[in-house]
C-alpha positions as CSV (number, residue, x, y, z in Angstrom):
1,M,88.7,84.7,108.1
2,S,89.5,88.3,108.6
3,N,87.4,90.5,110.9
4,N,86.9,92.7,107.8
5,S,85.2,89.9,105.9
6,F,81.5,90.0,105.0
7,V,81.0,86.7,106.9
8,A,82.5,88.2,110.1
9,R,80.6,91.5,109.8
10,T,77.2,90.2,108.7
11,K,74.8,89.1,111.4
12,S,72.0,86.7,110.3
13,F,68.7,86.4,112.1
14,Q,65.4,84.7,111.5
15,L,62.3,86.6,112.6
16,S,59.6,84.8,114.4
17,N,57.5,84.6,111.2
18,G,60.3,83.0,109.2
19,A,61.6,86.1,107.4
20,T,65.4,86.2,107.0
21,L,67.2,89.3,108.2
22,L,70.9,90.1,107.5
23,V,72.5,93.1,109.1
24,L,76.0,94.6,108.4
25,E,77.0,97.5,110.7
26,N,78.9,100.2,108.8
27,S,79.4,103.5,110.6
28,A,81.2,105.2,107.8
29,N,78.4,107.7,107.4
30,P,75.0,108.3,109.1
31,T,72.9,106.5,106.6
32,V,71.3,103.1,106.1
33,S,70.1,101.0,103.2
34,I,67.6,98.1,102.9
35,A,67.5,95.6,100.1
36,G,65.6,92.4,99.8
37,S,63.1,90.2,98.1
38,I,59.9,88.2,98.4
39,R,58.9,85.4,96.0
40,A,55.9,87.1,94.4
41,G,57.1,88.0,90.9
42,E,55.7,87.6,87.4
43,Y,56.2,83.8,87.6
44,F,53.3,83.6,90.0
45,S,50.8,85.6,87.9
46,P,47.9,83.2,87.2
47,A,47.2,82.1,83.6
48,G,45.3,84.8,81.7
49,K,46.5,87.6,84.0
50,D,50.1,87.8,83.1
51,S,50.6,91.4,84.5
52,L,48.9,90.7,87.9
53,A,52.2,90.4,89.9
54,G,53.6,93.6,88.4
55,I,50.4,95.5,89.0
56,T,50.1,94.2,92.6
57,A,53.7,95.3,93.4
58,S,53.1,98.8,91.9
59,M,49.8,99.2,93.8
60,L,51.5,98.7,97.2
61,S,52.8,102.3,97.0
62,K,49.4,103.8,96.2
63,G,48.2,104.1,99.8
64,T,47.6,101.9,102.9
65,L,44.7,101.4,105.3
66,R,46.3,104.0,107.5
67,R,47.5,106.7,105.1
68,S,47.1,108.0,101.5
69,K,50.0,107.8,99.1
70,L,50.4,111.6,99.4
71,E,50.8,111.4,103.2
72,I,53.5,108.7,102.8
73,A,55.2,110.7,100.1
74,E,55.3,113.9,102.2
75,E,56.8,112.1,105.2
76,M,59.5,110.5,103.0
77,E,60.3,113.7,101.2
78,S,60.6,115.7,104.4
79,A,63.2,113.2,105.6
80,A,64.9,112.7,102.2
81,A,64.2,109.0,102.5
82,R,62.7,106.6,100.1
83,V,61.1,103.1,100.0
84,G,60.2,101.0,97.0
85,V,58.7,97.7,95.9
86,S,59.1,96.6,92.3
87,S,58.3,93.4,90.5
88,N,60.8,91.1,88.7
89,T,60.4,87.8,86.9
90,F,60.5,85.6,90.1
91,T,60.7,88.0,93.0
92,V,59.5,91.4,94.2
93,S,62.4,93.7,95.2
94,V,62.1,95.7,98.4
95,S,64.3,98.7,99.0
96,G,64.7,101.6,101.3
97,Q,67.2,104.4,102.1
98,S,67.4,107.0,104.8
99,L,69.5,108.6,107.5
100,S,70.1,106.1,110.2
101,R,67.9,107.9,112.7
102,D,65.0,107.5,110.3
103,L,65.3,103.7,109.9
104,P,62.2,103.2,112.2
105,M,60.2,105.4,109.8
106,I,61.2,103.6,106.6
107,V,60.7,100.1,108.2
108,S,57.3,101.0,109.5
109,T,56.3,102.4,106.1
110,L,57.5,99.3,104.3
111,A,55.7,97.1,106.8
112,E,52.5,99.2,106.3
113,Q,52.7,98.9,102.5
114,L,53.4,95.1,102.6
115,R,50.9,94.2,105.3
116,E,48.1,96.7,105.0
117,P,47.8,98.0,101.4
118,A,44.5,99.7,100.5
119,F,44.5,99.0,96.8
120,P,42.3,102.0,95.9
121,A,40.2,101.4,92.8
122,D,40.9,104.9,91.3
123,E,44.6,104.3,91.5
124,L,44.2,100.9,89.7
125,E,42.3,102.8,86.9
126,K,45.1,105.3,86.5
127,M,47.7,102.6,86.5
128,R,45.8,100.5,84.0
129,M,45.8,103.5,81.6
130,R,49.5,104.2,82.1
131,I,50.5,100.6,81.5
132,I,48.4,100.2,78.4
133,A,49.8,103.5,77.0
134,N,53.3,102.2,77.7
135,I,52.6,98.9,75.9
136,K,51.2,100.7,72.9
137,E,54.2,103.0,72.8
138,E,56.6,100.0,73.0
139,Q,54.8,98.4,70.0
140,D,56.5,101.1,68.0
141,D,60.0,100.2,69.1
142,T,61.8,97.8,66.7
143,R,64.0,96.3,69.4
144,V,61.1,95.5,71.7
145,R,59.1,93.9,68.9
146,A,62.1,91.8,67.8
147,Y,63.0,90.7,71.3
148,D,59.4,89.9,72.3
149,R,58.9,87.8,69.1
150,M,62.1,85.9,69.7
151,T,61.0,84.9,73.2
152,Q,57.6,83.8,71.8
153,L,59.4,81.5,69.4
154,V,62.0,80.2,71.9
155,F,60.0,79.7,75.1
156,P,56.7,77.9,75.7
157,E,53.7,80.0,76.5
158,N,53.5,79.1,80.2
159,N,57.2,80.1,80.7
160,P,57.9,83.4,82.4
161,F,60.5,84.4,79.8
162,H,57.8,84.1,77.0
163,Q,56.6,87.7,76.5
164,T,52.8,87.8,76.1
165,P,51.7,89.4,72.8
166,A,50.7,93.1,73.3
167,D,47.1,92.9,72.2
168,K,46.5,89.9,74.5
169,L,48.3,91.6,77.4
170,I,46.2,94.7,77.0
171,G,43.0,92.6,77.0
172,Q,44.1,90.9,80.2
173,I,45.0,94.2,81.9
174,E,41.6,95.6,81.2
175,T,40.0,92.7,83.1
176,I,42.2,92.8,86.3
177,T,40.2,93.9,89.3
178,V,41.0,95.1,92.9
179,D,39.8,91.7,94.0
180,D,42.4,89.9,91.8
181,I,45.1,92.1,93.3
182,R,43.9,91.4,96.9
183,Q,43.9,87.7,96.3
184,F,47.3,87.7,94.7
185,H,48.7,89.7,97.6
186,Q,47.1,87.3,100.2
187,K,48.5,84.3,98.4
188,F,52.1,85.3,97.7
189,Y,53.1,88.2,99.9
190,S,54.6,86.2,102.7
191,P,57.3,86.6,105.3
192,S,58.3,83.0,104.8
193,T,60.1,83.9,101.5
194,M,61.2,87.3,102.6
195,I,64.9,88.2,102.7
196,L,66.0,91.6,104.1
197,A,69.5,93.0,104.2
198,V,70.2,96.1,106.2
199,V,73.5,97.9,105.9
200,G,74.5,101.2,107.6
201,D,75.1,103.1,110.8
202,V,72.9,100.8,112.9
203,K,73.2,98.2,115.6
204,A,72.2,94.7,114.5
205,D,70.2,93.9,117.6
206,D,68.3,97.2,117.3
207,V,67.4,96.4,113.7
208,R,66.3,92.9,114.7
209,A,64.0,94.3,117.4
210,L,62.6,96.9,115.1
211,M,61.9,94.3,112.3
212,E,60.4,92.0,114.8
213,E,58.1,94.7,116.1
214,K,57.0,96.0,112.6
215,L,57.0,92.8,110.6
216,G,57.3,89.9,113.1
217,V,53.5,89.7,113.7
218,W,52.9,89.5,109.9
219,Q,51.8,85.9,109.1
220,G,51.4,85.6,105.4
221,A,50.7,82.8,103.0
222,P,52.7,79.5,103.1
223,E,56.0,79.5,101.2
224,A,55.6,79.9,97.4
225,L,57.7,77.4,95.5
226,I,59.5,78.1,92.2
227,D,59.8,75.0,90.0
228,I,60.8,76.0,86.5
229,P,62.1,73.3,84.1
230,E,65.1,74.1,82.0
231,T,64.2,75.2,78.5
232,P,66.0,72.9,76.0
233,L,67.9,74.2,73.0
234,Q,65.9,74.4,69.8
235,S,66.6,71.6,67.4
236,A,66.9,73.9,64.3
237,P,67.4,77.6,63.5
238,A,64.5,79.8,62.7
239,R,64.2,83.3,61.1
240,E,61.2,85.6,61.2
241,M,60.4,89.2,60.1
242,V,58.2,91.6,62.0
243,A,57.0,94.2,59.5
244,M,56.7,97.8,60.9
245,K,55.9,101.0,59.0
246,D,58.3,104.0,58.4
247,K,61.3,102.8,60.4
248,P,64.7,104.2,59.3
249,N,66.5,101.4,61.2
250,A,65.9,97.8,61.8
251,D,66.6,95.7,64.9
252,V,67.9,92.2,64.7
253,V,67.6,89.9,67.8
254,I,69.4,86.5,67.6
255,G,68.5,84.3,70.6
256,H,68.1,80.9,72.0
257,A,67.5,79.1,75.3
258,S,70.7,79.7,77.4
259,R,70.2,76.9,80.1
260,L,72.3,79.1,82.3
261,R,71.2,79.9,85.9
262,R,73.0,81.7,88.7
263,S,73.4,78.4,90.5
264,N,75.3,76.7,87.6
265,P,78.9,76.0,88.8
266,D,80.3,77.6,85.6
267,F,78.1,80.7,85.8
268,V,81.1,83.1,86.3
269,A,83.0,81.5,83.4
270,A,79.9,82.0,81.2
271,R,79.7,85.6,82.3
272,I,83.3,86.2,81.3
273,A,82.6,84.4,78.0
274,N,79.7,86.8,77.2
275,N,81.5,89.9,78.3
276,A,84.4,89.4,75.9
277,L,82.1,88.5,73.1
278,G,79.5,91.3,73.2
279,Q,78.6,92.8,76.5
280,S,79.9,96.2,75.5
281,T,79.4,97.9,72.1
282,L,82.7,99.7,72.6
283,S,85.2,97.1,73.7
284,S,83.8,93.6,72.9
285,R,84.7,91.5,69.9
286,L,81.3,92.0,68.2
287,G,81.5,95.8,68.9
288,L,85.1,96.2,67.6
289,K,84.4,94.3,64.5
290,V,80.8,94.8,63.4
291,R,80.6,98.4,64.6
292,D,84.1,99.9,64.5
293,E,85.8,98.0,61.7
294,M,82.9,97.2,59.3
295,G,80.7,100.2,60.2
296,L,77.6,98.0,59.9
297,T,75.8,99.0,63.1
298,Y,75.2,101.8,65.7
299,G,75.0,99.3,68.5
300,I,75.6,95.6,69.0
301,N,75.7,93.6,72.2
302,S,75.2,90.1,73.7
303,S,73.9,89.0,77.0
304,F,72.6,86.2,79.1
305,A,69.3,88.0,79.7
306,E,68.0,87.0,83.1
307,S,70.3,84.1,84.1
308,G,69.2,84.1,87.8
309,I,66.6,81.8,89.5
310,G,65.7,80.6,86.0
311,D,67.5,80.3,82.7
312,G,66.5,83.1,80.3
313,P,67.7,83.5,76.8
314,F,71.2,84.1,75.4
315,V,70.7,87.1,73.1
316,I,72.6,89.2,70.6
317,T,70.9,92.4,69.5
318,V,72.1,94.5,66.5
319,T,70.7,97.9,65.3
320,V,71.2,98.4,61.6
321,A,70.2,100.3,58.5
322,P,67.9,98.1,56.4
323,E,70.4,97.6,53.6
324,N,72.9,96.2,56.2
325,I,70.7,93.5,57.7
326,D,72.2,90.5,55.9
327,P,75.9,91.7,56.1
328,A,75.5,92.4,59.8
329,I,73.9,89.0,60.6
330,G,76.6,87.3,58.5
331,A,79.5,89.1,60.2
332,T,78.0,88.5,63.6
333,N,77.6,84.7,63.0
334,E,81.1,84.6,61.6
335,I,82.6,86.2,64.7
336,V,80.6,84.0,67.1
337,N,81.6,80.9,65.2
338,D,85.3,81.9,65.3
339,Y,84.9,82.6,69.0
340,I,83.5,79.1,69.6
341,A,86.3,77.5,67.5
342,S,89.3,79.4,69.0
343,G,88.0,80.5,72.4
344,I,88.8,83.5,74.4
345,R,92.3,85.1,74.1
346,E,94.5,85.3,77.2
347,D,94.5,89.1,76.9
348,E,90.7,89.3,76.8
349,L,90.5,86.9,79.7
350,K,92.8,89.0,81.8
351,D,90.9,92.2,80.9
352,E,87.5,90.7,81.6
353,K,88.6,89.3,85.0
354,S,90.0,92.5,86.2
355,S,87.0,94.4,84.9
356,I,84.5,92.1,86.7
357,I,86.5,92.2,90.0
358,G,86.9,96.0,89.7
359,S,83.2,96.6,89.2
360,F,82.3,94.2,91.9
361,K,84.5,96.1,94.4
362,I,83.1,99.5,93.3
363,G,79.6,98.1,93.7
364,L,80.4,97.3,97.3
365,A,81.5,100.9,98.1
366,T,78.1,102.0,99.2
367,N,75.6,100.8,101.8
368,A,73.0,100.2,99.0
369,G,75.6,98.2,97.0
370,M,76.5,96.0,99.9
371,A,72.8,95.5,100.9
372,N,72.0,94.5,97.3
373,Q,74.8,92.0,97.1
374,I,74.1,90.5,100.5
375,A,70.4,90.0,99.7
376,A,71.3,88.5,96.2
377,S,73.8,86.1,97.7
378,E,71.1,84.9,100.1
379,L,68.4,84.7,97.4
380,F,70.6,82.5,95.1
381,G,71.6,80.3,98.0
382,L,75.3,81.3,97.8
383,G,75.6,82.6,101.3
384,V,77.4,85.8,102.5
385,K,80.8,84.1,102.4
386,Y,80.5,84.2,98.6
387,L,81.1,87.9,98.6
388,D,84.4,87.3,100.3
389,E,85.3,84.5,97.9
390,Y,84.1,86.1,94.7
391,P,87.3,88.0,93.6
392,S,89.5,85.0,94.1
393,L,86.9,82.7,92.3
394,V,87.0,85.1,89.3
395,S,90.8,85.3,89.3
396,L,91.2,81.5,89.3
397,I,89.2,81.0,86.1
398,T,91.3,79.7,83.2
399,K,91.0,80.0,79.4
400,T,89.9,76.3,79.4
401,D,87.0,77.1,81.8
402,V,85.8,80.0,79.6
403,D,86.2,78.1,76.4
404,E,84.1,75.2,77.8
405,A,81.4,77.7,78.8
406,I,81.4,79.3,75.3
407,R,80.8,75.9,73.7
408,K,78.3,74.9,76.2
409,Y,76.1,78.0,76.3
410,I,76.4,79.7,72.9
411,H,74.7,78.0,69.9
412,P,74.3,80.2,66.8
413,E,73.6,77.0,64.8
414,V,70.1,76.7,66.3
415,A,69.4,80.3,67.2
416,T,66.2,82.1,66.3
417,T,66.7,85.3,64.4
418,V,64.0,88.0,64.4
419,I,64.3,91.2,62.3
420,A,61.9,94.1,63.0
421,G,61.6,97.1,60.8
422,T,60.5,98.4,57.5
423,L,61.7,95.8,55.0
């Protein structure tokens, strides 16, 4: 283990209230970044209030019991600092950035927002209108409509990857009250599931003392558990149209349950498998063939959407002129089937491995990048040592590993195809 390794440089603490703190001292420049998470994401929204987790997270920045949102914004702006809380499927992300000398200010602001939010009713009203306007606008987007419908066909209604239909969602948002938000906050915002990574020109013991002072006294709810069963593959393919008026282009979304999580041992092989197939419209198999060679699409890509704590869908999206829908779907399926049959080529494997290792290293070039990676490794139970091991793990992956992942995780024969547009 070199002294330059992440394991050697990252100090790990547990605060008195159970929160996990990871600190990496990096004096390269006089700044500091915070990244972290709390288990309070959309998964925890109660039935019939599917947006409650997201709205609660957004409301944290709208003022505290001590200060208005404007007072906080002015203080942040004068120091060129920022803090943020945003909601994801399973967790709420916490972030902060400032000059090192302003770390006490951003930590006390975050602590104030997490522990003493005011949840002003007028701010909820404004937010409600904004969210509803957004949802209505998205209903005019062919890709959003096709993707949402695919998730509704693939995932059961109580699954967090199942997108709630817009009219139903709007109806729910109209009923959410400040009391609902308070209850959600009390129930799920808890230091017991909190992970914080701090990277920058700081001393680990000082950071620990500061966190203990500002957050240590916070005793939140008991630990929220995530128990999400794997969604099985569908037994047969399905195809559906979503008719929309006056659309020059259509969007096609081909998807199925991926059964891939970050914790799966073949996760990296599956990621390489997807990258070579369709991650990039410019350089992947699907892009080179369907876009460049056949001229059937403006954009095509594939992804394991949200393979993290849970197993989201495997998705291919294609944007086409209406007359090219069937040829594009046919060509896409042909390429995918050929990929499953013959596997990844050695040159593709080499390119994808060096690209993944390269972007991983570039991502670790900043304090924020390091803080994000350290927090994520902790969240997924991989440990900080994973960041040291990752490049060699990637470089050891063979064609056989990737080919097995392709066959295990990509299943066009039972995929659900949704086409949205003017047909």
